[in-house]
Biopython code that builds the backbone (N, CA, C, O; Angstrom):
import numpy as np
from Bio.PDB.StructureBuilder import StructureBuilder

atoms = [
    (1, "UNK", "N", (22.733, 14.963, 8.364)),
    (1, "UNK", "CA", (22.329, 13.571, 8.255)),
    (1, "UNK", "C", (21.042, 13.491, 7.467)),
    (1, "UNK", "O", (20.083, 14.194, 7.786)),
    (2, "UNK", "N", (20.994, 12.674, 6.473)),
    (2, "UNK", "CA", (19.801, 12.484, 5.626)),
    (2, "UNK", "C", (18.787, 11.636, 6.363)),
    (2, "UNK", "O", (19.136, 10.598, 6.924)),
    (3, "UNK", "N", (17.522, 12.068, 6.368)),
    (3, "UNK", "CA", (16.482, 11.304, 7.016)),
    (3, "UNK", "C", (15.801, 10.412, 5.951)),
    (3, "UNK", "O", (15.744, 10.755, 4.770)),
    (4, "UNK", "N", (15.301, 9.284, 6.406)),
    (4, "UNK", "CA", (14.646, 8.363, 5.500)),
    (4, "UNK", "C", (13.149, 8.316, 5.834)),
    (4, "UNK", "O", (12.708, 8.793, 6.880)),
    (5, "UNK", "N", (12.385, 7.724, 4.906)),
    (5, "UNK", "CA", (10.961, 7.552, 5.164)),
    (5, "UNK", "C", (10.776, 6.643, 6.353)),
    (5, "UNK", "O", (9.879, 6.874, 7.164)),
    (6, "UNK", "N", (11.590, 5.621, 6.485)),
    (6, "UNK", "CA", (11.480, 4.726, 7.653)),
    (6, "UNK", "C", (11.683, 5.473, 8.921)),
    (6, "UNK", "O", (10.953, 5.251, 9.887)),
    (7, "UNK", "N", (12.677, 6.380, 8.964)),
    (7, "UNK", "CA", (12.912, 7.202, 10.142)),
    (7, "UNK", "C", (11.703, 8.077, 10.473)),
    (7, "UNK", "O", (11.355, 8.272, 11.638)),
    (8, "UNK", "N", (11.088, 8.587, 9.438)),
    (8, "UNK", "CA", (9.964, 9.498, 9.655)),
    (8, "UNK", "C", (8.705, 8.807, 10.181)),
    (8, "UNK", "O", (7.815, 9.481, 10.699)),
    (9, "UNK", "N", (8.609, 7.501, 10.062)),
    (9, "UNK", "CA", (7.489, 6.804, 10.645)),
    (9, "UNK", "C", (7.542, 6.894, 12.135)),
    (9, "UNK", "O", (6.510, 6.976, 12.800)),
    (10, "UNK", "N", (8.770, 6.880, 12.682)),
    (10, "UNK", "CA", (8.946, 7.199, 14.116)),
    (10, "UNK", "C", (9.170, 5.980, 15.010)),
    (10, "UNK", "O", (8.911, 4.839, 14.629)),
    (11, "UNK", "N", (9.659, 6.271, 16.202)),
    (11, "UNK", "CA", (9.793, 5.279, 17.271)),
    (11, "UNK", "C", (10.550, 4.043, 16.859)),
    (11, "UNK", "O", (11.576, 4.120, 16.184)),
    (12, "UNK", "N", (10.029, 2.888, 17.276)),
    (12, "UNK", "CA", (10.662, 1.622, 16.952)),
    (12, "UNK", "C", (10.548, 1.289, 15.475)),
    (12, "UNK", "O", (11.160, 0.327, 15.012)),
    (13, "UNK", "N", (9.796, 2.044, 14.747)),
    (13, "UNK", "CA", (9.611, 1.753, 13.334)),
    (13, "UNK", "C", (10.707, 2.379, 12.475)),
    (13, "UNK", "O", (10.645, 2.304, 11.248)),
    (14, "UNK", "N", (11.681, 2.977, 13.085)),
    (14, "UNK", "CA", (12.739, 3.646, 12.298)),
    (14, "UNK", "C", (13.540, 2.645, 11.519)),
    (14, "UNK", "O", (13.646, 1.476, 11.889)),
    (15, "UNK", "N", (14.093, 3.114, 10.452)),
    (15, "UNK", "CA", (14.906, 2.298, 9.559)),
    (15, "UNK", "C", (15.050, 3.042, 8.227)),
    (15, "UNK", "O", (14.669, 4.208, 8.123)),
    (16, "UNK", "N", (15.577, 2.397, 7.251)),
    (16, "UNK", "CA", (15.766, 3.026, 5.958)),
    (16, "UNK", "C", (15.087, 2.130, 4.920)),
    (16, "UNK", "O", (15.689, 1.179, 4.421)),
    (17, "UNK", "N", (13.850, 2.438, 4.607)),
    (17, "UNK", "CA", (13.105, 1.653, 3.636)),
    (17, "UNK", "C", (13.343, 2.131, 2.209)),
    (17, "UNK", "O", (12.740, 1.598, 1.277)),
    (18, "UNK", "N", (14.185, 3.097, 2.023)),
    (18, "UNK", "CA", (14.374, 3.700, 0.704)),
    (18, "UNK", "C", (15.456, 3.045, -0.155)),
    (18, "UNK", "O", (15.409, 3.157, -1.380)),
    (19, "UNK", "N", (16.416, 2.373, 0.447)),
    (19, "UNK", "CA", (17.533, 1.817, -0.352)),
    (19, "UNK", "C", (17.810, 0.415, 0.123)),
    (19, "UNK", "O", (18.241, 0.194, 1.254)),
    (20, "UNK", "N", (17.551, -0.548, -0.778)),
    (20, "UNK", "CA", (17.824, -1.960, -0.412)),
    (20, "UNK", "C", (17.818, -2.830, -1.659)),
    (20, "UNK", "O", (17.183, -2.501, -2.661)),
    (21, "UNK", "N", (18.529, -3.935, -1.583)),
    (21, "UNK", "CA", (18.473, -5.023, -2.577)),
    (21, "UNK", "C", (18.370, -6.307, -1.775)),
    (21, "UNK", "O", (19.250, -6.632, -0.978)),
    (22, "UNK", "N", (17.281, -7.032, -1.996)),
    (22, "UNK", "CA", (17.004, -8.250, -1.224)),
    (22, "UNK", "C", (16.773, -9.400, -2.182)),
    (22, "UNK", "O", (16.067, -9.273, -3.183)),
    (23, "UNK", "N", (17.393, -10.539, -1.846)),
    (23, "UNK", "CA", (17.139, -11.757, -2.578)),
    (23, "UNK", "C", (15.840, -12.360, -2.026)),
    (23, "UNK", "O", (15.395, -11.974, -0.945)),
    (24, "UNK", "N", (15.224, -13.309, -2.762)),
    (24, "UNK", "CA", (13.931, -13.843, -2.303)),
    (24, "UNK", "C", (13.895, -14.307, -0.847)),
    (24, "UNK", "O", (12.927, -14.052, -0.131)),
    (25, "UNK", "N", (14.960, -14.991, -0.414)),
    (25, "UNK", "CA", (15.010, -15.482, 0.993)),
    (25, "UNK", "C", (14.970, -14.310, 1.955)),
    (25, "UNK", "O", (14.340, -14.401, 3.008)),
    (26, "UNK", "N", (15.621, -13.229, 1.620)),
    (26, "UNK", "CA", (15.662, -12.043, 2.507)),
    (26, "UNK", "C", (14.277, -11.362, 2.539)),
    (26, "UNK", "O", (13.858, -10.865, 3.584)),
    (27, "UNK", "N", (13.573, -11.341, 1.399)),
    (27, "UNK", "CA", (12.218, -10.792, 1.361)),
    (27, "UNK", "C", (11.326, -11.573, 2.299)),
    (27, "UNK", "O", (10.600, -10.994, 3.107)),
    (28, "UNK", "N", (11.379, -12.869, 2.193)),
    (28, "UNK", "CA", (10.527, -13.717, 3.084)),
    (28, "UNK", "C", (10.900, -13.537, 4.534)),
    (28, "UNK", "O", (10.019, -13.427, 5.387)),
    (29, "UNK", "N", (12.201, -13.503, 4.841)),
    (29, "UNK", "CA", (12.673, -13.368, 6.231)),
    (29, "UNK", "C", (12.275, -12.032, 6.834)),
    (29, "UNK", "O", (12.007, -11.968, 8.034)),
    (30, "UNK", "N", (12.225, -10.962, 6.049)),
    (30, "UNK", "CA", (11.986, -9.635, 6.583)),
    (30, "UNK", "C", (10.510, -9.233, 6.528)),
    (30, "UNK", "O", (10.129, -8.213, 7.103)),
    (31, "UNK", "N", (9.677, -10.021, 5.846)),
    (31, "UNK", "CA", (8.242, -9.666, 5.757)),
    (31, "UNK", "C", (7.597, -9.418, 7.089)),
    (31, "UNK", "O", (6.901, -8.411, 7.217)),
    (32, "UNK", "N", (7.772, -10.266, 8.116)),
    (32, "UNK", "CA", (7.112, -9.984, 9.391)),
    (32, "UNK", "C", (7.510, -8.651, 10.018)),
    (32, "UNK", "O", (6.681, -7.969, 10.621)),
    (33, "UNK", "N", (8.773, -8.286, 9.874)),
    (33, "UNK", "CA", (9.251, -7.008, 10.417)),
    (33, "UNK", "C", (8.663, -5.826, 9.665)),
    (33, "UNK", "O", (8.290, -4.816, 10.261)),
    (34, "UNK", "N", (8.586, -5.965, 8.346)),
    (34, "UNK", "CA", (8.002, -4.882, 7.558)),
    (34, "UNK", "C", (6.515, -4.734, 7.861)),
    (34, "UNK", "O", (6.013, -3.616, 7.977)),
    (35, "UNK", "N", (5.807, -5.862, 7.991)),
    (35, "UNK", "CA", (4.411, -5.815, 8.315)),
    (35, "UNK", "C", (4.192, -5.138, 9.710)),
    (35, "UNK", "O", (3.279, -4.330, 9.881)),
    (36, "UNK", "N", (5.036, -5.487, 10.666)),
    (36, "UNK", "CA", (4.922, -4.870, 12.005)),
    (36, "UNK", "C", (5.248, -3.379, 11.994)),
    (36, "UNK", "O", (4.625, -2.587, 12.700)),
    (37, "UNK", "N", (6.240, -3.013, 11.176)),
    (37, "UNK", "CA", (6.624, -1.574, 11.099)),
    (37, "UNK", "C", (5.511, -0.732, 10.543)),
    (37, "UNK", "O", (5.363, 0.428, 10.928)),
    (38, "UNK", "N", (4.722, -1.285, 9.645)),
    (38, "UNK", "CA", (3.661, -0.488, 9.014)),
    (38, "UNK", "C", (2.268, -0.759, 9.585)),
    (38, "UNK", "O", (1.275, -0.280, 9.040)),
    (39, "UNK", "N", (2.186, -1.531, 10.690)),
    (39, "UNK", "CA", (0.905, -1.771, 11.376)),
    (39, "UNK", "C", (0.653, -0.560, 12.291)),
    (39, "UNK", "O", (0.979, -0.599, 13.477)),
    (40, "UNK", "N", (0.085, 0.488, 11.748)),
    (40, "UNK", "CA", (-0.114, 1.737, 12.472)),
    (40, "UNK", "C", (-1.579, 1.845, 12.908)),
    (40, "UNK", "O", (-2.491, 1.583, 12.124)),
    (41, "UNK", "N", (-1.790, 2.236, 14.180)),
    (41, "UNK", "CA", (-3.136, 2.567, 14.612)),
    (41, "UNK", "C", (-3.436, 3.969, 14.080)),
    (41, "UNK", "O", (-2.536, 4.640, 13.575)),
    (42, "UNK", "N", (-4.673, 4.414, 14.185)),
    (42, "UNK", "CA", (-5.021, 5.713, 13.612)),
    (42, "UNK", "C", (-4.163, 6.883, 14.107)),
    (42, "UNK", "O", (-3.786, 7.749, 13.317)),
    (43, "UNK", "N", (-3.860, 6.913, 15.378)),
    (43, "UNK", "CA", (-3.011, 7.998, 15.886)),
    (43, "UNK", "C", (-1.597, 7.928, 15.354)),
    (43, "UNK", "O", (-1.017, 8.949, 14.984)),
    (44, "UNK", "N", (-1.038, 6.726, 15.311)),
    (44, "UNK", "CA", (0.301, 6.553, 14.756)),
    (44, "UNK", "C", (0.312, 6.902, 13.268)),
    (44, "UNK", "O", (1.285, 7.477, 12.779)),
    (45, "UNK", "N", (-0.723, 6.574, 12.563)),
    (45, "UNK", "CA", (-0.825, 6.871, 11.109)),
    (45, "UNK", "C", (-0.838, 8.389, 10.917)),
    (45, "UNK", "O", (-0.185, 8.898, 10.006)),
    (46, "UNK", "N", (-1.567, 9.111, 11.754)),
    (46, "UNK", "CA", (-1.628, 10.558, 11.625)),
    (46, "UNK", "C", (-0.242, 11.155, 11.853)),
    (46, "UNK", "O", (0.161, 12.053, 11.114)),
    (47, "UNK", "N", (0.490, 10.684, 12.847)),
    (47, "UNK", "CA", (1.834, 11.149, 13.139)),
    (47, "UNK", "C", (2.753, 10.838, 11.919)),
    (47, "UNK", "O", (3.516, 11.694, 11.472)),
    (48, "UNK", "N", (2.658, 9.609, 11.403)),
    (48, "UNK", "CA", (3.480, 9.218, 10.280)),
    (48, "UNK", "C", (3.183, 10.117, 9.066)),
    (48, "UNK", "O", (4.095, 10.569, 8.375)),
    (49, "UNK", "N", (1.906, 10.360, 8.829)),
    (49, "UNK", "CA", (1.525, 11.239, 7.700)),
    (49, "UNK", "C", (2.173, 12.615, 7.862)),
    (49, "UNK", "O", (2.768, 13.140, 6.921)),
    (50, "UNK", "N", (2.057, 13.195, 9.059)),
    (50, "UNK", "CA", (2.617, 14.522, 9.329)),
    (50, "UNK", "C", (4.133, 14.536, 9.126)),
    (50, "UNK", "O", (4.677, 15.480, 8.553)),
    (51, "UNK", "N", (4.802, 13.504, 9.589)),
    (51, "UNK", "CA", (6.224, 13.421, 9.430)),
    (51, "UNK", "C", (6.639, 13.287, 7.962)),
    (51, "UNK", "O", (7.619, 13.892, 7.527)),
    (52, "UNK", "N", (5.885, 12.491, 7.208)),
    (52, "UNK", "CA", (6.194, 12.341, 5.805)),
    (52, "UNK", "C", (5.996, 13.681, 5.082)),
    (52, "UNK", "O", (6.824, 14.042, 4.245)),
    (53, "UNK", "N", (4.957, 14.405, 5.374)),
    (53, "UNK", "CA", (4.743, 15.713, 4.744)),
    (53, "UNK", "C", (5.876, 16.644, 5.049)),
    (53, "UNK", "O", (6.303, 17.413, 4.187)),
    (54, "UNK", "N", (6.387, 16.587, 6.300)),
    (54, "UNK", "CA", (7.525, 17.408, 6.714)),
    (54, "UNK", "C", (8.776, 17.034, 5.897)),
    (54, "UNK", "O", (9.484, 17.901, 5.386)),
    (55, "UNK", "N", (9.022, 15.739, 5.791)),
    (55, "UNK", "CA", (10.214, 15.242, 5.099)),
    (55, "UNK", "C", (10.108, 15.481, 3.616)),
    (55, "UNK", "O", (11.088, 15.868, 2.980)),
    (56, "UNK", "N", (8.926, 15.256, 3.045)),
    (56, "UNK", "CA", (8.726, 15.344, 1.604)),
    (56, "UNK", "C", (7.800, 16.501, 1.307)),
    (56, "UNK", "O", (6.617, 16.298, 1.033)),
    (57, "UNK", "N", (8.327, 17.717, 1.359)),
    (57, "UNK", "CA", (7.494, 18.899, 1.228)),
    (57, "UNK", "C", (6.674, 18.886, -0.044)),
    (57, "UNK", "O", (5.584, 19.455, -0.090)),
    (58, "UNK", "N", (7.195, 18.235, -1.084)),
    (58, "UNK", "CA", (6.472, 18.243, -2.366)),
    (58, "UNK", "C", (5.491, 17.075, -2.495)),
    (58, "UNK", "O", (4.847, 16.923, -3.533)),
    (59, "UNK", "N", (5.372, 16.245, -1.443)),
    (59, "UNK", "CA", (4.505, 15.080, -1.515)),
    (59, "UNK", "C", (3.016, 15.453, -1.506)),
    (59, "UNK", "O", (2.574, 16.285, -0.714)),
    (60, "UNK", "N", (2.290, 14.843, -2.367)),
    (60, "UNK", "CA", (0.821, 15.009, -2.353)),
    (60, "UNK", "C", (0.251, 14.012, -1.326)),
    (60, "UNK", "O", (0.967, 13.156, -0.806)),
    (61, "UNK", "N", (-1.049, 14.146, -1.052)),
    (61, "UNK", "CA", (-1.697, 13.186, -0.172)),
    (61, "UNK", "C", (-1.576, 11.763, -0.746)),
    (61, "UNK", "O", (-1.369, 10.799, -0.008)),
    (62, "UNK", "N", (-1.707, 11.654, -2.057)),
    (62, "UNK", "CA", (-1.635, 10.348, -2.700)),
    (62, "UNK", "C", (-0.237, 9.749, -2.604)),
    (62, "UNK", "O", (-0.084, 8.542, -2.414)),
    (63, "UNK", "N", (0.781, 10.594, -2.736)),
    (63, "UNK", "CA", (2.171, 10.104, -2.606)),
    (63, "UNK", "C", (2.449, 9.588, -1.216)),
    (63, "UNK", "O", (3.037, 8.519, -1.051)),
    (64, "UNK", "N", (2.032, 10.337, -0.217)),
    (64, "UNK", "CA", (2.238, 9.913, 1.183)),
    (64, "UNK", "C", (1.474, 8.628, 1.461)),
    (64, "UNK", "O", (2.013, 7.715, 2.087)),
    (65, "UNK", "N", (0.254, 8.545, 1.017)),
    (65, "UNK", "CA", (-0.542, 7.320, 1.216)),
    (65, "UNK", "C", (0.126, 6.130, 0.560)),
    (65, "UNK", "O", (0.164, 5.043, 1.136)),
    (66, "UNK", "N", (0.646, 6.320, -0.625)),
    (66, "UNK", "CA", (1.301, 5.232, -1.360)),
    (66, "UNK", "C", (2.539, 4.742, -0.585)),
    (66, "UNK", "O", (2.793, 3.539, -0.526)),
    (67, "UNK", "N", (3.287, 5.646, -0.010)),
    (67, "UNK", "CA", (4.460, 5.236, 0.762)),
    (67, "UNK", "C", (4.058, 4.381, 1.952)),
    (67, "UNK", "O", (4.753, 3.422, 2.288)),
    (68, "UNK", "N", (2.968, 4.708, 2.579)),
    (68, "UNK", "CA", (2.573, 3.986, 3.781)),
    (68, "UNK", "C", (1.692, 2.758, 3.472)),
    (68, "UNK", "O", (1.704, 1.791, 4.235)),
    (69, "UNK", "N", (0.943, 2.785, 2.382)),
    (69, "UNK", "CA", (-0.039, 1.730, 2.093)),
    (69, "UNK", "C", (0.428, 0.687, 1.096)),
    (69, "UNK", "O", (-0.037, -0.452, 1.143)),
    (70, "UNK", "N", (1.328, 1.041, 0.199)),
    (70, "UNK", "CA", (1.662, 0.133, -0.898)),
    (70, "UNK", "C", (2.884, -0.781, -0.623)),
    (70, "UNK", "O", (3.071, -1.785, -1.310)),
    (71, "UNK", "N", (3.685, -0.439, 0.352)),
    (71, "UNK", "CA", (4.938, -1.166, 0.590)),
    (71, "UNK", "C", (4.626, -2.596, 1.065)),
    (71, "UNK", "O", (5.166, -3.552, 0.509)),
    (72, "UNK", "N", (3.775, -2.757, 2.071)),
    (72, "UNK", "CA", (3.532, -4.101, 2.605)),
    (72, "UNK", "C", (2.891, -5.020, 1.570)),
    (72, "UNK", "O", (3.347, -6.156, 1.443)),
    (73, "UNK", "N", (1.871, -4.614, 0.824)),
    (73, "UNK", "CA", (1.357, -5.554, -0.209)),
    (73, "UNK", "C", (2.392, -5.909, -1.297)),
    (73, "UNK", "O", (2.398, -7.024, -1.819)),
    (74, "UNK", "N", (3.255, -4.952, -1.624)),
    (74, "UNK", "CA", (4.301, -5.234, -2.577)),
    (74, "UNK", "C", (5.267, -6.242, -2.050)),
    (74, "UNK", "O", (5.653, -7.178, -2.750)),
    (75, "UNK", "N", (5.675, -6.049, -0.771)),
    (75, "UNK", "CA", (6.613, -6.965, -0.109)),
    (75, "UNK", "C", (6.003, -8.381, 0.020)),
    (75, "UNK", "O", (6.662, -9.398, -0.194)),
    (76, "UNK", "N", (4.722, -8.382, 0.378)),
    (76, "UNK", "CA", (4.024, -9.676, 0.540)),
    (76, "UNK", "C", (3.909, -10.423, -0.797)),
    (76, "UNK", "O", (4.099, -11.638, -0.849)),
    (77, "UNK", "N", (3.598, -9.689, -1.877)),
    (77, "UNK", "CA", (3.501, -10.268, -3.187)),
    (77, "UNK", "C", (4.850, -10.850, -3.612)),
    (77, "UNK", "O", (4.899, -11.943, -4.176)),
    (78, "UNK", "N", (5.919, -10.149, -3.353)),
    (78, "UNK", "CA", (7.261, -10.630, -3.700)),
    (78, "UNK", "C", (7.555, -11.905, -2.890)),
    (78, "UNK", "O", (8.084, -12.872, -3.436)),
    (79, "UNK", "N", (7.223, -11.911, -1.631)),
    (79, "UNK", "CA", (7.479, -13.114, -0.791)),
    (79, "UNK", "C", (6.632, -14.267, -1.288)),
    (79, "UNK", "O", (7.123, -15.393, -1.369)),
    (80, "UNK", "N", (5.381, -14.021, -1.622)),
    (80, "UNK", "CA", (4.485, -15.113, -2.094)),
    (80, "UNK", "C", (4.894, -15.688, -3.414)),
    (80, "UNK", "O", (4.616, -16.854, -3.692)),
    (81, "UNK", "N", (5.546, -14.905, -4.238)),
    (81, "UNK", "CA", (5.923, -15.386, -5.584)),
    (81, "UNK", "C", (7.398, -15.724, -5.721)),
    (81, "UNK", "O", (7.877, -16.030, -6.813)),
    (82, "UNK", "N", (8.138, -15.665, -4.569)),
    (82, "UNK", "CA", (9.545, -16.020, -4.582)),
    (82, "UNK", "C", (10.435, -15.052, -5.337)),
    (82, "UNK", "O", (11.390, -15.460, -5.998)),
    (83, "UNK", "N", (10.121, -13.770, -5.239)),
    (83, "UNK", "CA", (10.917, -12.742, -5.930)),
    (83, "UNK", "C", (11.709, -11.947, -4.917)),
    (83, "UNK", "O", (11.379, -11.920, -3.731)),
    (84, "UNK", "N", (12.766, -11.293, -5.399)),
    (84, "UNK", "CA", (13.529, -10.357, -4.594)),
    (84, "UNK", "C", (12.929, -8.979, -4.757)),
    (84, "UNK", "O", (11.963, -8.793, -5.496)),
    (85, "UNK", "N", (13.498, -8.028, -4.075)),
    (85, "UNK", "CA", (13.052, -6.640, -4.137)),
    (85, "UNK", "C", (14.249, -5.700, -4.215)),
    (85, "UNK", "O", (15.297, -5.946, -3.617)),
    (86, "UNK", "N", (14.068, -4.628, -4.960)),
    (86, "UNK", "CA", (15.021, -3.555, -5.025)),
    (86, "UNK", "C", (14.307, -2.270, -4.701)),
    (86, "UNK", "O", (13.252, -1.979, -5.266)),
    (87, "UNK", "N", (14.874, -1.491, -3.789)),
    (87, "UNK", "CA", (14.311, -0.198, -3.436)),
    (87, "UNK", "C", (15.292, 0.896, -3.667)),
    (87, "UNK", "O", (16.475, 0.719, -3.377)),
    (88, "UNK", "N", (14.875, 2.002, -4.165)),
    (88, "UNK", "CA", (15.699, 3.154, -4.380)),
    (88, "UNK", "C", (15.006, 4.362, -3.894)),
    (88, "UNK", "O", (13.779, 4.440, -3.960)),
    (89, "UNK", "N", (15.752, 5.331, -3.397)),
    (89, "UNK", "CA", (15.184, 6.560, -2.885)),
    (89, "UNK", "C", (15.754, 7.721, -3.710)),
    (89, "UNK", "O", (16.968, 7.907, -3.790)),
    (90, "UNK", "N", (14.876, 8.471, -4.302)),
    (90, "UNK", "CA", (15.264, 9.635, -5.056)),
    (90, "UNK", "C", (15.173, 10.872, -4.120)),
    (90, "UNK", "O", (14.179, 11.066, -3.420)),
    (91, "UNK", "N", (16.204, 11.669, -4.136)),
    (91, "UNK", "CA", (16.214, 12.862, -3.298)),
    (91, "UNK", "C", (16.233, 14.062, -4.247)),
    (91, "UNK", "O", (17.227, 14.277, -4.940)),
    (92, "UNK", "N", (15.149, 14.848, -4.292)),
    (92, "UNK", "CA", (15.125, 15.991, -5.180)),
    (92, "UNK", "C", (16.197, 17.019, -4.786)),
    (92, "UNK", "O", (16.522, 17.187, -3.611)),
    (93, "UNK", "N", (16.721, 17.685, -5.786)),
    (93, "UNK", "CA", (17.769, 18.719, -5.483)),
    (93, "UNK", "C", (17.166, 20.073, -5.480)),
    (93, "UNK", "O", (17.865, 21.060, -5.250)),
]
sb = StructureBuilder()
sb.init_structure("model")
sb.init_model(0)
sb.init_chain("A")
sb.init_seg("    ")
for serial, (resi, resn, name, xyz) in enumerate(atoms, 1):
    if name == "N":
        sb.init_residue(resn, " ", resi, " ")
    sb.init_atom(name, np.array(xyz, "f"), 0.0, 1.0, " ", f" {name:<3s}", serial, name[0])
structure = sb.get_structure()
């Protein structure tokens, strides 16, 4: 079974943030859930970082930080401007 970045965040935050196509209304409707999923306290953030490094062995510190820090602002910007979102997950071979 393939693991996703959403799964690696852990607990109730599991999901698949890597593959999706959302129309603007779906972006707006899902924003609160995405914000809640990525609202990590310092201990949760440390666990999420460790899990991402395990999942993405080739990930640099910057790559892992971008996965955890850039998704919510991107989602919020799309919601604020009435845009949809497309997400894709590349799996190295």
